[in-house]
PAMI-949698 format. One record per residue (C-alpha): x, y, z; residue number from 1. Coordinates in Angstrom, 1 decimal. Example, Ala and Ser with C-alpha at 12.3 -4.5 7.8 and 13.67 -1.06 7.14 Angstrom:
<recs>
12.3/-4.5/7.8/1 $
13.7/-1.1/7.1/2 $
</recs>
This chain:
<recs>
-23.0/8.7/-114.4/1 $
-24.5/5.7/-112.6/2 $
-25.0/7.8/-109.5/3 $
-26.9/10.3/-111.4/4 $
-29.0/7.6/-112.8/5 $
-29.7/6.1/-109.5/6 $
-30.5/9.5/-108.2/7 $
-33.0/10.2/-110.9/8 $
-34.7/6.9/-110.3/9 $
-35.1/8.0/-106.5/10 $
-36.5/11.2/-107.6/11 $
-38.9/9.6/-109.9/12 $
-40.0/7.1/-107.1/13 $
-40.7/9.9/-104.5/14 $
-41.9/12.8/-107.1/15 $
-45.3/13.1/-105.5/16 $
-43.7/14.0/-102.0/17 $
-40.9/16.2/-103.2/18 $
-42.7/19.4/-101.9/19 $
-42.3/18.1/-98.5/20 $
-38.9/16.8/-98.5/21 $
-35.7/18.6/-98.4/22 $
-32.5/16.9/-99.8/23 $
-29.8/17.5/-97.2/24 $
-26.3/16.0/-96.9/25 $
-23.8/15.6/-99.8/26 $
-26.5/15.8/-102.6/27 $
-27.7/19.0/-101.4/28 $
-24.2/20.1/-102.0/29 $
-24.1/18.8/-105.4/30 $
-27.6/20.3/-106.1/31 $
-26.3/23.8/-105.1/32 $
-24.6/24.0/-108.5/33 $
-28.1/24.2/-110.3/34 $
-28.9/27.4/-108.2/35 $
-28.9/30.8/-110.2/36 $
-26.4/32.3/-107.9/37 $
-23.8/29.4/-108.1/38 $
-20.7/30.1/-110.1/39 $
-19.6/27.5/-112.5/40 $
-16.7/25.1/-111.2/41 $
-14.5/23.1/-113.3/42 $
-13.7/20.3/-110.7/43 $
-16.3/17.8/-109.6/44 $
-18.3/18.0/-106.5/45 $
-17.8/15.7/-103.5/46 $
-19.5/12.5/-104.2/47 $
-21.5/10.4/-101.9/48 $
-23.6/7.2/-102.3/49 $
-26.4/8.1/-100.1/50 $
-29.2/10.7/-100.3/51 $
-30.6/12.2/-97.2/52 $
-34.1/13.3/-97.3/53 $
-35.5/15.3/-94.4/54 $
-38.9/16.5/-93.4/55 $
-40.3/18.6/-90.7/56 $
-42.5/17.8/-87.7/57 $
-45.6/18.9/-89.6/58 $
-45.0/17.7/-92.9/59 $
-48.1/16.3/-94.4/60 $
-46.5/13.0/-95.7/61 $
-49.4/10.8/-96.7/62 $
-49.6/7.5/-98.8/63 $
-47.0/4.9/-98.9/64 $
-43.6/6.0/-99.7/65 $
-42.3/2.6/-98.8/66 $
-44.3/0.9/-101.6/67 $
-43.3/3.6/-104.0/68 $
-39.4/2.8/-103.3/69 $
-40.2/-0.9/-103.5/70 $
-41.6/-0.7/-107.0/71 $
-38.6/1.5/-108.3/72 $
-36.3/-1.4/-107.1/73 $
-35.1/-0.2/-103.7/74 $
-34.7/-2.6/-100.8/75 $
-34.7/-2.0/-97.1/76 $
-31.8/-2.8/-94.9/77 $
-32.6/-2.9/-91.2/78 $
-30.1/-2.1/-88.4/79 $
-29.9/-1.5/-84.8/80 $
-32.2/-2.1/-82.0/81 $
-34.5/1.0/-82.0/82 $
-38.3/0.5/-82.7/83 $
-38.8/1.0/-85.6/84 $
-35.3/-0.1/-86.6/85 $
-33.1/2.1/-88.5/86 $
-33.8/1.9/-92.3/87 $
-31.7/2.3/-95.4/88 $
-33.3/2.0/-99.0/89 $
-30.7/0.4/-101.1/90 $
-30.2/0.1/-105.0/91 $
-27.6/-2.4/-105.5/92 $
-25.3/-4.4/-103.1/93 $
-25.5/-3.0/-99.4/94 $
-21.7/-2.6/-99.1/95 $
-21.3/-0.4/-102.2/96 $
-24.6/0.4/-103.6/97 $
-26.7/3.7/-103.7/98 $
-29.1/4.2/-100.9/99 $
-31.6/6.7/-99.5/100 $
-32.4/7.3/-95.8/101 $
-35.0/9.8/-94.3/102 $
-34.4/12.2/-91.6/103 $
-36.9/14.0/-89.2/104 $
-36.1/16.7/-86.8/105 $
-35.9/15.8/-83.4/106 $
-33.6/15.6/-80.1/107 $
-33.3/11.8/-80.3/108 $
-34.3/11.8/-76.7/109 $
-37.5/11.2/-74.8/110 $
-38.5/13.6/-71.9/111 $
-37.1/11.1/-69.4/112 $
-33.7/10.9/-71.2/113 $
-34.3/7.6/-73.0/114 $
-33.1/7.2/-76.7/115 $
-35.9/8.1/-79.4/116 $
-34.1/7.7/-82.5/117 $
-36.7/6.7/-85.1/118 $
-40.1/7.3/-86.2/119 $
-42.3/6.0/-88.9/120 $
-44.3/8.2/-91.3/121 $
-45.9/7.3/-94.7/122 $
-44.7/3.8/-94.6/123 $
-41.0/4.8/-94.3/124 $
-38.7/5.0/-91.2/125 $
-36.8/8.0/-90.4/126 $
-34.0/8.7/-88.1/127 $
-34.3/11.7/-85.8/128 $
-31.3/14.3/-86.1/129 $
-30.2/17.2/-83.9/130 $
-30.0/20.7/-85.6/131 $
-31.9/19.4/-88.8/132 $
-34.3/22.6/-88.1/133 $
-31.4/24.5/-89.4/134 $
-31.6/22.7/-92.7/135 $
-35.2/23.1/-93.0/136 $
-35.4/26.9/-92.5/137 $
-35.7/29.3/-95.6/138 $
-34.8/26.2/-97.9/139 $
-34.0/26.9/-101.7/140 $
-35.5/25.3/-104.7/141 $
-33.4/24.3/-107.7/142 $
-34.7/22.9/-110.9/143 $
-33.1/19.9/-112.5/144 $
-33.8/19.2/-116.1/145 $
-33.1/16.1/-118.3/146 $
-30.7/18.1/-120.2/147 $
-28.8/18.6/-116.8/148 $
-27.2/15.3/-117.0/149 $
-29.7/13.8/-114.6/150 $
-31.8/11.6/-116.5/151 $
-35.1/12.2/-115.1/152 $
-38.4/12.1/-117.2/153 $
-39.2/15.7/-117.1/154 $
-38.1/19.0/-115.0/155 $
-38.6/19.1/-111.3/156 $
-38.0/21.5/-108.6/157 $
-36.2/20.1/-105.8/158 $
-35.8/21.6/-102.3/159 $
-32.3/21.9/-100.7/160 $
-31.0/23.9/-97.6/161 $
-29.7/27.2/-98.5/162 $
-26.0/27.4/-98.3/163 $
-25.8/29.3/-95.0/164 $
-28.0/26.6/-93.1/165 $
-25.8/24.0/-94.7/166 $
-22.5/25.3/-93.3/167 $
-24.0/26.5/-90.0/168 $
-25.2/22.8/-89.4/169 $
-21.7/21.6/-90.4/170 $
-20.2/23.8/-87.7/171 $
-22.7/22.8/-85.1/172 $
-22.2/19.0/-85.4/173 $
-18.4/19.3/-86.0/174 $
-17.4/18.0/-82.5/175 $
-19.8/15.0/-82.8/176 $
-18.2/13.7/-86.0/177 $
-15.3/11.4/-86.5/178 $
-11.8/12.5/-88.0/179 $
-12.7/11.5/-91.6/180 $
-16.4/13.2/-91.5/181 $
-14.7/16.4/-89.9/182 $
-12.3/16.8/-92.8/183 $
-14.9/15.8/-95.0/184 $
-17.2/18.7/-93.7/185 $
-14.4/21.2/-94.1/186 $
-14.0/20.6/-97.5/187 $
-17.7/21.0/-97.9/188 $
-17.7/24.3/-95.9/189 $
-14.7/25.4/-98.3/190 $
-16.4/24.3/-101.7/191 $
-19.8/25.9/-100.8/192 $
-18.1/29.2/-100.0/193 $
-16.3/29.0/-103.3/194 $
-19.6/28.1/-105.3/195 $
-21.4/31.2/-103.8/196 $
-18.3/33.4/-103.5/197 $
-19.8/36.1/-105.8/198 $
-23.0/36.2/-103.5/199 $
-21.5/36.6/-99.9/200 $
-23.6/39.7/-99.3/201 $
-26.6/37.7/-100.2/202 $
-25.5/34.7/-97.8/203 $
-24.9/37.6/-95.2/204 $
-28.7/38.7/-95.6/205 $
-29.8/35.0/-95.3/206 $
-27.9/34.7/-91.9/207 $
-28.9/37.8/-90.5/208 $
-32.7/37.6/-91.7/209 $
-33.5/34.1/-92.3/210 $
-31.3/32.1/-90.0/211 $
-29.9/33.8/-87.0/212 $
-33.3/35.1/-85.9/213 $
-34.5/31.4/-85.7/214 $
-31.7/30.2/-83.4/215 $
-31.4/30.4/-79.6/216 $
-28.7/33.3/-78.7/217 $
-26.3/30.3/-77.2/218 $
-26.4/28.3/-80.2/219 $
-25.9/31.1/-82.7/220 $
-23.0/32.2/-80.3/221 $
-21.6/28.7/-80.4/222 $
-21.7/28.7/-84.3/223 $
-19.4/31.8/-84.2/224 $
-17.1/30.6/-81.7/225 $
-16.7/27.2/-83.7/226 $
-16.0/28.8/-86.7/227 $
-13.1/30.9/-85.1/228 $
-11.7/27.9/-83.4/229 $
-11.8/25.6/-86.3/230 $
-10.3/28.0/-88.8/231 $
-8.0/30.5/-86.9/232 $
-5.1/28.1/-87.6/233 $
-4.2/25.1/-90.0/234 $
-5.0/21.9/-88.2/235 $
-4.8/18.2/-89.1/236 $
-8.4/18.3/-90.1/237 $
-7.7/21.0/-92.6/238 $
-4.6/19.2/-93.8/239 $
-6.8/16.1/-94.4/240 $
-9.5/18.1/-96.0/241 $
-7.1/19.7/-98.6/242 $
-5.7/16.1/-99.6/243 $
-9.3/14.8/-100.4/244 $
-10.2/16.1/-103.9/245 $
-8.2/13.9/-106.5/246 $
-8.7/16.4/-109.3/247 $
-7.4/19.5/-107.8/248 $
-4.4/20.5/-105.6/249 $
-5.3/22.4/-102.4/250 $
-3.0/24.0/-99.8/251 $
-4.0/23.8/-96.2/252 $
-3.4/27.6/-95.5/253 $
-5.3/28.5/-98.7/254 $
-8.3/26.5/-97.6/255 $
-8.1/27.7/-94.0/256 $
-7.9/31.4/-95.3/257 $
-10.6/31.1/-97.8/258 $
-13.0/29.7/-95.5/259 $
-12.3/32.2/-92.6/260 $
-12.6/35.1/-95.1/261 $
-16.0/33.7/-96.2/262 $
-17.4/33.0/-93.2/263 $
-16.3/36.6/-91.6/264 $
-18.2/37.9/-94.6/265 $
-21.3/36.0/-93.8/266 $
-21.4/36.4/-90.1/267 $
-20.1/40.0/-90.2/268 $
-19.4/41.9/-86.9/269 $
-20.5/38.8/-85.1/270 $
-17.2/36.8/-86.1/271 $
</recs>
C-alpha cells in the first residue's frame, strides 16, 4: 500500500499540471487496469518504485512544478554532468525510496552531434528520450477514484499511453536495454496483451489508424521485424521474463506463443 500512498501524494502535488503530463513506464502499465477495456487479472501487476511523467515539445507547462513537489515532501537528487543535471524527485531514502522523473521527447543530441540530454521546464528538469513521441500519440485517459485503493482526495483523470504505443516503444528500445530490462519489457508486453486480450481488434485499429500513420516507414518496418525476431523462438530473455513473477507460474513457450499471437493480431498482414 505504501507505493499507492506515495503515488497518490505525487498525483496531488502535480494535479494542476496533469492534463499536460502523460504517465509512462511501469505506472502506465498499472494504470491500464483502470481502463474499461481491461479485463480483470488475479495476479499483481509488475511494480516499480519510479513514476515517469512525460510531456511533449509544445506542452504549456507553467508555474512552479519544482516548488509543488517540494511542498509535498519530495527532495531532489542531482546526478551526471549534464546542464541542467539529471534530476530525480524522491520520497524516502534514495536507495530504496519512491521517486518521480520527468521526460521530454527529443533525440538527446544537438545538431552538431553533442549530447543534449536534459531540459528545464516549469522549474523541473526533464530528460530527453528517443521514441517518446510514440507514448504521447493517441493517449488514453483512465479515471482513478479514492475507492480504487489509490488514496487520492477526489477522482482524477490520468493520461497514459495507449497499449499499442506502450508495446511498440518497448520493441523499438529493446536493443538499447540491459538484460534485466529486456526481460522485464518482455513481461510488460505479455501482460499488456493479456490485459487487453479481449480487445485485440480495437488495438489493431489503434495501430492502423492512430500509430502506424505517424511513424516513418523504416521505423514501422523495424517494429514488425523486431517483434518477429524476439518472439519467433524461446530465448534466454523470454525464459528470464517467465521467472520474474512471484505470484504465478509462467512457461517460456506459453509466454512466447501468447505474445506472438497478440502481436500478429495487432499488426495484421504486416507481421
